C-alpha positions as CSV (number, residue, x, y, z in Angstrom):
1,M,-57.7,74.9,32.7
2,N,-59.4,72.3,31.4
3,R,-57.9,69.2,29.9
4,M,-59.2,69.6,26.6
5,F,-57.0,73.0,26.1
6,I,-54.5,71.9,27.3
7,L,-54.5,68.9,24.8
8,A,-55.4,71.4,22.1
9,V,-52.0,73.4,22.8
10,L,-49.9,70.3,22.8
11,G,-51.4,68.9,19.8
12,A,-50.4,72.6,18.2
13,F,-47.0,73.3,20.1
14,G,-45.3,70.2,20.3
15,T,-44.3,68.2,23.2
16,G,-40.7,68.1,22.6
17,A,-40.8,64.4,22.3
18,Q,-41.4,63.9,19.1
19,A,-38.7,64.5,16.4
20,G,-39.2,67.1,13.5
21,P,-38.3,67.1,9.8
22,T,-34.5,68.0,10.6
23,E,-33.9,65.7,13.2
24,D,-35.8,62.6,10.6
25,A,-33.0,64.1,8.0
26,M,-30.9,64.0,10.3
27,T,-31.1,60.2,10.9
28,K,-31.9,58.9,7.7
29,A,-28.2,60.6,6.8
30,G,-26.3,59.0,9.4
31,C,-25.9,62.0,11.1
32,M,-27.0,60.4,14.9
33,A,-24.7,56.8,14.4
34,C,-21.8,59.2,15.2
35,H,-23.2,62.5,17.3
36,T,-25.6,63.3,20.3
37,K,-27.2,66.4,21.5
38,D,-25.2,66.6,24.4
39,K,-22.5,64.2,24.6
40,K,-19.3,62.9,22.2
41,L,-20.3,59.5,20.7
42,V,-17.8,58.6,18.3
43,G,-17.8,62.5,16.9
44,P,-18.5,66.3,18.9
45,S,-21.8,66.4,20.7
46,F,-24.0,68.9,18.6
47,K,-23.8,71.0,22.1
48,D,-19.7,71.0,21.5
49,I,-20.0,72.0,18.0
50,A,-22.4,75.0,19.1
51,A,-19.8,75.7,21.8
52,K,-16.9,75.9,19.5
53,Y,-18.7,78.2,16.6
54,K,-20.3,80.1,19.3
55,G,-20.9,84.1,18.3
56,Q,-19.0,83.0,14.5
57,D,-21.7,82.5,11.1
58,A,-20.3,79.5,10.6
59,T,-23.3,77.5,8.9
60,A,-21.7,77.6,5.3
61,K,-18.1,76.9,6.8
62,L,-19.9,73.6,8.7
63,I,-22.0,72.4,5.6
64,E,-18.8,72.6,3.6
65,K,-17.4,70.1,6.0
66,V,-20.1,68.1,6.2
67,R,-20.2,67.6,2.7
68,K,-16.0,67.2,2.4
69,G,-16.1,65.5,5.3
70,G,-12.5,65.8,7.3
71,S,-10.7,65.8,10.4
72,G,-8.4,67.2,12.9
73,V,-10.9,69.5,14.8
74,F,-12.5,67.9,17.5
75,G,-9.9,64.8,17.6
76,P,-8.4,62.3,15.0
77,V,-11.3,59.8,14.4
78,P,-12.2,61.6,10.3
79,M,-16.2,62.4,9.3
80,A,-16.7,60.7,6.1
81,P,-18.2,63.4,3.6
82,N,-22.0,63.3,2.9
83,P,-23.0,64.2,-0.7
84,P,-26.5,65.0,-1.6
85,E,-28.0,61.8,-1.9
86,K,-27.6,61.4,1.5
87,I,-28.8,64.5,3.0
88,D,-30.4,67.0,0.4
89,D,-29.0,70.8,0.5
90,A,-31.9,72.2,2.6
91,N,-31.9,69.5,5.2
92,L,-28.2,69.9,5.7
93,K,-28.5,73.4,6.0
94,A,-31.3,73.2,8.4
95,A,-29.3,70.8,10.7
96,V,-26.8,72.8,10.6
97,E,-28.7,75.7,12.1
98,L,-30.2,73.3,14.2
99,I,-26.8,72.1,15.6
100,L,-25.5,75.7,16.2
101,K,-28.4,76.6,18.3
102,S,-27.4,73.8,20.2
């Protein structure tokens, strides 16, 4: 294949190296200060969250948990509430869906 074709495909579909709008919203909301994709930091990794809720329709439950905060599910460290001023409803739903696919 020629180089221009490969560059065009990478430009159209992305290389995976850049964060998308959901990841940007999660970073701005502070999610990434305590969570990572595959390692426990302060809170559980997204991979651990996805494993815990695998096979469940947990989107609404997790959205509520993020909004209200809480502790005890993954240990004693509490998660602070995250109001709509920090992350709007659409971005929060997209973030939870992304986490559940981890």
